[in-house]
C-alpha positions as CSV (number, residue, x, y, z in Angstrom):
1,M,99.1,58.7,143.4
2,S,100.4,61.8,142.0
3,L,97.9,64.2,140.0
4,F,101.2,64.6,137.6
5,N,102.1,60.9,137.2
6,P,98.9,58.5,138.0
7,Q,101.6,55.8,138.0
8,S,103.8,57.2,140.7
9,D,103.7,59.0,144.2
10,A,107.5,59.8,144.2
11,P,108.3,63.3,145.1
12,L,109.9,65.6,143.0
13,T,113.3,67.3,143.3
14,L,113.0,71.1,143.3
15,E,115.9,72.6,141.4
16,I,115.8,76.3,141.2
17,E,118.8,77.6,138.9
18,D,120.7,81.0,138.8
19,P,120.7,82.6,135.6
20,S,123.2,80.6,133.0
21,G,123.6,84.0,130.4
22,D,123.5,80.9,127.7
23,P,120.1,81.0,126.5
24,A,120.9,77.9,124.2
25,A,122.3,75.7,127.0
26,D,119.5,76.9,129.2
27,L,117.2,75.1,126.4
28,E,119.4,72.1,125.7
29,R,119.4,71.2,129.5
30,G,116.0,70.5,129.6
31,V,116.5,67.9,126.8
32,Q,119.5,66.6,128.6
33,L,117.6,66.5,132.1
34,L,115.1,64.3,130.0
35,R,117.7,61.9,128.8
36,E,118.8,61.3,132.5
37,I,115.5,60.4,133.4
38,Q,114.9,57.8,130.7
39,S,118.0,56.4,131.4
40,G,117.2,56.1,135.0
41,D,120.1,58.4,136.2
42,R,117.5,60.8,137.8
43,G,114.3,61.2,139.2
44,P,111.3,63.1,138.9
45,T,112.7,67.0,138.8
46,L,111.2,70.2,139.1
47,R,113.2,72.9,137.5
48,L,112.6,76.5,137.7
49,Y,115.1,79.3,136.2
50,R,114.6,83.1,135.1
51,P,116.0,82.8,131.4
52,D,117.9,85.6,129.7
53,P,116.2,87.5,126.7
54,T,115.3,84.6,124.2
55,L,113.0,84.5,121.2
56,A,112.2,80.6,120.7
57,F,110.8,80.0,117.4
58,G,108.7,76.8,116.6
59,Q,109.8,74.4,113.9
60,R,107.2,75.8,111.5
61,D,108.4,79.3,111.5
62,V,111.7,77.8,110.3
63,R,109.8,77.2,106.8
64,L,108.4,80.7,106.6
65,S,109.8,83.4,103.9
66,G,110.0,85.9,106.6
67,Y,112.0,83.7,109.2
68,E,115.5,85.2,108.5
69,A,114.1,88.7,108.8
70,A,112.2,87.7,112.1
71,R,115.3,86.5,113.7
72,Q,117.1,89.7,112.8
73,A,114.1,91.3,114.3
74,A,114.9,89.6,117.6
75,E,118.5,90.2,117.6
76,D,118.1,94.0,116.7
77,R,115.9,94.0,120.0
78,G,118.4,91.9,122.4
79,F,116.8,88.6,122.2
80,M,118.8,85.6,121.4
81,P,116.7,83.7,118.4
82,L,116.4,79.9,118.8
83,V,114.6,77.0,117.5
84,R,112.9,74.8,120.1
85,K,111.9,71.3,119.7
86,A,108.7,71.5,121.2
87,G,106.0,73.9,121.0
88,G,104.0,75.6,118.3
89,R,105.0,79.2,117.0
90,A,107.4,81.9,118.1
91,A,107.4,83.1,122.2
92,A,109.4,85.7,123.9
93,Y,110.7,85.7,127.1
94,H,113.1,87.3,129.8
95,R,114.3,87.6,133.2
96,G,110.7,88.9,134.1
97,S,109.6,85.4,133.2
98,L,109.6,81.8,134.7
99,I,110.4,78.9,133.0
100,V,109.2,75.7,134.8
101,D,110.4,72.4,133.3
102,H,108.4,69.3,135.0
103,L,110.1,66.1,134.0
104,E,109.1,62.4,135.4
105,P,109.5,58.7,134.2
106,Q,106.4,57.0,133.3
107,H,105.8,53.9,131.1
108,E,104.0,54.7,127.7
109,A,104.2,58.3,128.6
110,V,102.6,59.3,125.1
111,L,99.3,58.1,126.7
112,G,99.0,60.8,129.3
113,Q,99.8,63.5,126.5
114,Q,96.6,65.4,126.8
115,K,95.7,64.9,130.3
116,R,98.7,66.4,131.3
117,F,97.9,69.8,129.4
118,E,94.5,69.9,131.1
119,V,96.2,69.2,134.5
120,F,98.8,71.4,134.6
121,A,96.9,74.3,132.9
122,D,94.6,74.1,135.9
123,I,97.4,74.1,138.1
124,Y,98.8,77.1,136.9
125,A,95.5,79.1,136.6
126,K,95.2,78.1,140.3
127,A,98.8,79.4,141.2
128,L,98.3,82.9,139.4
129,A,95.0,82.9,141.4
130,R,97.0,83.3,144.5
131,L,98.5,86.4,143.3
132,G,95.4,87.9,142.5
133,V,94.9,87.3,139.0
134,D,92.1,86.4,137.4
135,A,93.3,83.4,135.7
136,R,91.4,81.5,132.8
137,I,92.3,78.6,130.7
138,G,92.4,78.8,126.8
139,P,93.5,80.8,123.8
140,I,92.6,84.7,123.4
141,P,91.8,86.0,120.2
142,G,94.5,86.9,118.6
143,E,97.2,85.6,120.9
144,Y,101.2,84.8,120.1
145,C,101.6,81.0,119.9
146,P,98.1,80.1,120.5
147,G,97.3,76.9,122.4
148,E,94.1,75.1,123.3
149,H,95.7,75.0,126.9
150,S,97.3,78.3,127.4
151,V,96.4,80.4,130.4
152,H,95.3,84.1,130.2
153,G,94.4,86.7,132.6
154,L,91.6,88.8,132.7
155,P,91.9,92.9,133.8
156,T,90.1,94.3,136.4
157,S,89.1,97.9,137.0
158,A,92.4,98.1,139.0
159,S,94.6,96.7,136.3
160,P,97.1,98.8,134.8
161,R,96.5,97.5,131.1
162,N,93.0,96.9,130.2
163,Y,93.0,93.9,127.9
164,P,93.1,90.2,128.5
165,V,96.7,88.8,128.2
166,K,98.2,85.4,127.7
167,L,100.4,84.6,130.5
168,V,101.2,81.2,130.2
169,G,102.5,79.3,127.4
170,T,102.8,75.3,127.4
171,A,104.8,72.5,125.4
172,Q,105.4,68.6,125.9
173,R,108.5,66.3,124.9
174,V,107.8,62.9,125.1
175,V,110.4,60.0,124.9
176,A,110.1,56.0,125.6
177,G,109.7,56.1,129.2
178,A,109.6,59.8,130.1
179,W,108.3,63.0,129.5
180,L,108.9,67.0,130.0
181,F,106.4,69.4,130.6
182,S,107.9,73.1,130.0
183,S,105.9,76.3,130.4
184,V,106.8,79.9,130.1
185,F,105.0,82.5,132.8
186,V,105.4,85.9,131.7
187,I,105.2,87.9,135.3
188,E,107.0,91.5,134.8
189,D,107.9,93.9,132.3
190,S,105.9,92.8,129.2
191,E,106.5,95.9,127.1
192,P,109.8,94.7,125.5
193,L,108.0,91.5,124.9
194,R,105.2,92.9,123.0
195,Q,107.7,95.2,120.7
196,V,109.8,91.7,119.8
197,L,106.7,89.8,119.3
198,N,105.2,92.2,117.0
199,A,108.1,92.6,115.0
200,V,108.8,89.3,114.6
201,Y,105.4,87.9,113.7
202,Q,105.1,90.7,111.2
203,A,108.3,89.7,109.5
204,M,107.0,86.2,109.3
205,E,103.4,87.8,108.2
206,I,101.5,85.7,110.9
207,P,98.5,87.2,112.3
208,M,98.9,88.5,115.9
209,D,97.3,91.1,118.2
210,P,100.1,92.7,120.2
211,T,97.6,93.5,122.9
212,T,97.3,89.9,123.8
213,V,101.2,90.0,124.9
214,G,101.4,90.9,128.7
215,A,102.4,90.0,132.2
216,A,100.6,89.1,135.4
217,S,101.8,92.7,136.7
218,D,99.9,94.2,133.8
219,L,96.8,92.9,135.7
220,V,98.0,92.9,139.3
221,A,100.3,96.1,139.8
222,P,102.5,94.6,142.8
223,A,103.0,91.2,141.2
224,T,106.6,90.1,141.2
225,T,108.4,87.0,139.9
226,E,109.4,86.1,143.3
227,A,106.3,86.3,144.7
228,F,104.8,83.8,141.8
229,I,107.7,81.2,142.5
230,A,106.3,81.0,145.9
231,A,102.7,80.9,144.8
232,L,103.4,78.3,142.3
233,L,105.5,76.2,144.7
234,E,102.5,76.5,147.5
235,E,100.0,75.0,144.7
236,Y,102.4,72.5,143.8
237,R,102.6,71.3,147.7
238,E,98.9,70.8,147.8
239,H,99.5,68.1,145.2
240,V,102.8,66.5,145.4
241,S,106.0,66.3,147.8
242,L,109.0,68.4,146.7
243,I,112.5,68.0,148.0
244,G,114.6,71.0,148.2
245,A,111.9,73.5,148.5
């Protein structure tokens, strides 16, 4: 029985994608995969990719009076503004980040929604710990796109930055018979993210503490995205079979 899906012990097909250069297409690809799984044309899938600079707004952001100014602030800093169908407030990511889409078929998928948030948060914190990060589950005060099951990291005396920082944001999309759990990990090069998110949240007049914007490399100096991918897949193999790994 899979930790991620109690109804199945089927292996996950791993797909590590090359950068497409099209953030909108990358975002839409996850929805396309979900439809394929819903229709039975695809089995359980684990998709990993390193995105191009993107500012992903939430549905609530679009209704704010400062939304257009926030879009412009993102564009001015080289981040493509998009509106995602799942998730909360605005989040930013770039090539120093990793996006993980975990998709599976499951009857009555909505019933496991809360449990999935808990399970994935635990898996992700353990994966970050493999890099030496003191990773904890839950929001930190003032974080961007706050979430009950986001994952943050705490600094040590050897950390380059002396602030707790958000490292993982998660969202779900559930359809009849299938689900998509999408997560963004920030591993390297946090400064551009900090700058763009500070500008965007100010434009929308949403309180946010820019010191909460960080990366794993702010806490563990040699952390790299490649090393984190290896750590994440090692953690996954503790719980499920991977095809193509």
